[in-house]
DSSP file (Angstrom, degrees, kcal/mol; ACC not computed):
  #  RESIDUE AA STRUCTURE BP1 BP2  ACC     N-H-->O    O-->H-N    N-H-->O    O-->H-N    TCO  KAPPA ALPHA  PHI   PSI    X-CA   Y-CA   Z-CA
    1    1 A M              0   0    0      0, 0.0     3,-0.0     0, 0.0     0, 0.0   0.000 360.0 360.0 360.0 134.6   -7.6   10.5    3.5
    2    2 A I        -     0   0    0      1,-0.1     2,-0.1     2,-0.0     7,-0.1  -0.575 360.0 -92.9 -88.7 157.8   -4.4    8.7    2.8
    3    3 A P        -     0   0    0      0, 0.0    -1,-0.1     0, 0.0     9,-0.0  -0.400  23.1-152.1 -71.0 143.2   -1.1   10.5    3.1
    4    4 A K  S    S+     0   0    0     -2,-0.1    -2,-0.0     4,-0.0     5,-0.0   0.896  73.1  90.6 -76.9 -48.4    0.4   12.2    0.0
    5    5 A D  S  > S-     0   0    0      1,-0.1     4,-2.9     2,-0.1     5,-0.2  -0.383  78.0-136.9 -62.8 123.2    4.0   11.9    1.1
    6    6 A P  H  > S+     0   0    0      0, 0.0     4,-2.2     0, 0.0     5,-0.2   0.862 102.7  49.5 -52.0 -45.9    5.5    8.5   -0.3
    7    7 A V  H  > S+     0   0    0      2,-0.2     4,-2.1     1,-0.2     5,-0.2   0.941 114.4  43.7 -60.8 -50.0    7.2    7.7    3.0
    8    8 A M  H  > S+     0   0    0      1,-0.2     4,-3.0     2,-0.2    -1,-0.2   0.909 113.3  52.6 -65.5 -38.0    4.1    8.4    5.1
    9    9 A L  H  X S+     0   0    0     -4,-2.9     4,-2.5     1,-0.2    -1,-0.2   0.880 106.0  53.5 -68.1 -33.8    2.0    6.5    2.6
   10   10 A L  H  X S+     0   0    0     -4,-2.2     4,-2.6    -5,-0.2     5,-0.2   0.936 112.3  44.2 -65.3 -45.5    4.3    3.5    2.8
   11   11 A S  H  X S+     0   0    0     -4,-2.1     4,-2.2     1,-0.2    -2,-0.2   0.933 115.9  49.2 -62.7 -45.8    3.9    3.4    6.7
   12   12 A F  H  X S+     0   0    0     -4,-3.0     4,-1.4     2,-0.2    -2,-0.2   0.888 113.1  43.9 -61.3 -42.8    0.2    3.9    6.4
   13   13 A V  H  X S+     0   0    0     -4,-2.5     4,-3.3     2,-0.2     5,-0.2   0.930 113.8  50.9 -73.2 -45.8   -0.4    1.2    3.7
   14   14 A N  H  X S+     0   0    0     -4,-2.6     4,-2.5    -5,-0.2    -2,-0.2   0.878 109.4  50.4 -63.0 -33.6    1.9   -1.4    5.5
   15   15 A L  H  X S+     0   0    0     -4,-2.2     4,-2.2    -5,-0.2     5,-0.3   0.856 112.9  46.7 -66.8 -33.2    0.1   -0.8    8.8
   16   16 A K  H  X>S+     0   0    0     -4,-1.4     4,-2.9     2,-0.2     5,-1.8   0.933 114.3  47.5 -67.2 -48.8   -3.4   -1.3    7.0
   17   17 A L  H  <5S+     0   0    0     -4,-3.3     4,-0.4     3,-0.2    -2,-0.2   0.951 115.9  44.2 -67.2 -45.0   -2.1   -4.4    5.3
   18   18 A R  H  <5S+     0   0    0     -4,-2.5    -1,-0.2    -5,-0.2    -2,-0.2   0.910 127.2  27.6 -56.7 -49.0   -0.6   -5.8    8.6
   19   19 A D  H  <5S+     0   0    0     -4,-2.2    -2,-0.2    -5,-0.2    -3,-0.2   0.734 136.0   9.7 -97.5 -22.8   -3.6   -5.0   10.9
   20   20 A F  T  <5S+     0   0    0     -4,-2.9     2,-0.4    -5,-0.3    -3,-0.2   0.693 106.3  62.2-132.9 -24.0   -6.8   -5.0    8.6
   21   21 A Y      < -     0   0    0     -5,-1.8    -1,-0.2    -4,-0.4     3,-0.1  -0.940  50.8-154.4-125.9 138.1   -6.4   -6.3    5.1
   22   22 A G  S    S+     0   0    0     -2,-0.4     2,-0.3     1,-0.1    -1,-0.1   0.557  81.7   3.1 -77.9 -13.5   -5.4   -9.7    3.8
   23   23 A S  S  > S-     0   0    0      1,-0.1     4,-2.3    31,-0.0     3,-0.2  -0.993  71.9-104.6-166.0 163.3   -4.2   -8.3    0.6
   24   24 A L  H  > S+     0   0    0     -2,-0.3     4,-2.5     1,-0.2     5,-0.2   0.891 116.2  54.5 -60.7 -38.2   -3.5   -5.3   -1.5
   25   25 A D  H  > S+     0   0    0      1,-0.2     4,-2.0     2,-0.2    -1,-0.2   0.877 109.3  47.8 -66.3 -35.4   -6.4   -5.8   -3.7
   26   26 A V  H  > S+     0   0    0     -3,-0.2     4,-3.0     2,-0.2     5,-0.3   0.923 112.0  51.2 -68.1 -44.3   -8.8   -6.0   -0.8
   27   27 A L  H  X S+     0   0    0     -4,-2.3     4,-2.1     1,-0.2    -2,-0.2   0.949 111.3  47.1 -51.7 -54.7   -7.2   -2.8    0.7
   28   28 A C  H  <>S+     0   0    0     -4,-2.5     5,-2.4     1,-0.2     4,-0.4   0.838 112.7  48.4 -47.8 -46.9   -7.5   -0.9   -2.6
   29   29 A E  H ><5S+     0   0    0     -4,-2.0     3,-0.6     1,-0.2    -1,-0.2   0.913 113.5  47.3 -75.4 -39.3  -11.2   -2.0   -3.0
   30   30 A E  H 3<5S+     0   0    0     -4,-3.0    -1,-0.2     1,-0.2    -2,-0.2   0.876 119.7  37.5 -61.7 -39.1  -12.1   -1.0    0.6
   31   31 A L  T 3<5S-     0   0    0     -4,-2.1    -1,-0.2    -5,-0.3    -2,-0.2   0.324 109.4-120.1-103.1  11.6  -10.5    2.3    0.5
   32   32 A A  T < 5 +     0   0    0     -3,-0.6     2,-0.3    -4,-0.4    -3,-0.2   0.866  58.1 156.3  55.5  45.2  -11.4    3.0   -3.0
   33   33 A L      < -     0   0    0     -5,-2.4     2,-0.8    -6,-0.1    -1,-0.2  -0.681  49.0-118.1 -98.8 153.6   -7.7    3.4   -4.2
   34   34 A N     >  -     0   0    0     -2,-0.3     4,-2.1     1,-0.2     5,-0.2  -0.838  21.7-154.1 -86.6 112.7   -6.3    2.9   -7.6
   35   35 A R  H  > S+     0   0    0     -2,-0.8     4,-2.9     1,-0.2     5,-0.3   0.926  90.3  51.4 -50.5 -55.5   -3.9    0.1   -7.2
   36   36 A Q  H  > S+     0   0    0      1,-0.2     4,-3.0     2,-0.2     5,-0.2   0.896 110.7  48.3 -48.4 -50.6   -1.6    1.2  -10.1
   37   37 A E  H  > S+     0   0    0      1,-0.2     4,-2.3     2,-0.2    -1,-0.2   0.885 112.8  48.4 -63.8 -40.0   -1.3    4.7   -8.8
   38   38 A L  H  X S+     0   0    0     -4,-2.1     4,-1.7     2,-0.2    -2,-0.2   0.936 115.0  43.5 -71.3 -42.7   -0.5    3.4   -5.3
   39   39 A T  H  X S+     0   0    0     -4,-2.9     4,-1.9     1,-0.2    -2,-0.2   0.884 113.4  52.7 -67.1 -35.1    2.2    0.9   -6.5
   40   40 A D  H  X S+     0   0    0     -4,-3.0     4,-1.4    -5,-0.3    -1,-0.2   0.925 108.9  49.4 -64.6 -42.6    3.6    3.4   -8.8
   41   41 A K  H  < S+     0   0    0     -4,-2.3     4,-0.2     1,-0.2    -2,-0.2   0.882 115.9  42.2 -61.5 -38.3    4.0    6.0   -6.0
   42   42 A L  H ><>S+     0   0    0     -4,-1.7     5,-2.7     1,-0.2     3,-0.9   0.781 109.1  58.2 -82.0 -26.7    5.7    3.5   -3.6
   43   43 A A  H ><5S+     0   0    0     -4,-1.9     3,-1.8     3,-0.2    -1,-0.2   0.810  95.5  66.3 -71.9 -24.0    7.9    2.1   -6.5
   44   44 A A  T 3<5S+     0   0    0     -4,-1.4    -1,-0.2     1,-0.3    -2,-0.2   0.673 105.9  41.8 -71.6 -16.5    9.2    5.7   -7.0
   45   45 A I  T < 5S-     0   0    0     -3,-0.9    -1,-0.3    -4,-0.2    -2,-0.2   0.078 129.6 -99.3-111.7  18.6   10.8    5.3   -3.5
   46   46 A D  T < 5S+     0   0    0     -3,-1.8     2,-0.5     1,-0.2    -3,-0.2   0.827  79.1 132.9  76.2  30.6   11.9    1.8   -4.3
   47   47 A Y      < -     0   0    0     -5,-2.7     2,-0.3    -8,-0.2    -1,-0.2  -0.974  29.8-176.0-117.3 131.8    9.1   -0.2   -2.5
   48   48 A H        -     0   0    0     -2,-0.5     9,-2.6    -5,-0.1     2,-0.2  -0.947  31.2-105.0-126.8 144.6    7.4   -3.1   -4.1
   49   49 A Y  E     -A   56   0A   0     -2,-0.3     2,-0.6     7,-0.2     7,-0.2  -0.466  26.0-159.8 -72.3 136.2    4.4   -5.2   -2.9
   50   50 A D  E  >> -A   55   0A   0      5,-3.2     5,-1.7    -2,-0.2     4,-1.2  -0.982   2.1-161.8-118.9 114.2    5.4   -8.7   -1.7
   51   51 A K  T  45S+     0   0    0     -2,-0.6    -1,-0.2     1,-0.2     5,-0.0   0.870  87.4  56.5 -65.9 -39.0    2.3  -10.8   -1.8
   52   52 A E  T  45S+     0   0    0      1,-0.2    -1,-0.2    -3,-0.1    -3,-0.0   0.896 118.1  33.1 -59.5 -38.4    3.8  -13.5    0.5
   53   53 A R  T  45S-     0   0    0      2,-0.2    -1,-0.2    -3,-0.0    -2,-0.2   0.614 100.9-135.5 -94.2 -15.4    4.5  -11.0    3.1
   54   54 A N  T  <5S+     0   0    0     -4,-1.2     2,-0.3     1,-0.3    -3,-0.2   0.906  71.0  89.0  56.3  48.5    1.5   -8.9    2.4
   55   55 A Q  E   <S-A   50   0A   0     -5,-1.7    -5,-3.2    -7,-0.1     2,-0.6  -0.960  83.4 -97.7-155.7 171.5    3.6   -5.7    2.7
   56   56 A F  E      A   49   0A   0     -2,-0.3    -7,-0.2    -7,-0.2   -42,-0.1  -0.878 360.0 360.0-101.1 129.8    5.6   -3.3    0.6
   57   57 A V              0   0    0     -9,-2.6    -8,-0.1    -2,-0.6    -1,-0.1   0.373 360.0 360.0-124.6 360.0    9.3   -4.1    1.0
């Protein structure tokens, strides 16, 4: 289960991207997450996916 709190979600997703997944698309596919919902939730706290860094910044 992924965290519902946006700040905890940010930490969780960046950890997974850093340690296990080469891209946001792969993470979403493997964890059966809706990419748009995930990016919208993190955009609400002013974090956006940076493909070059493979993390939300």
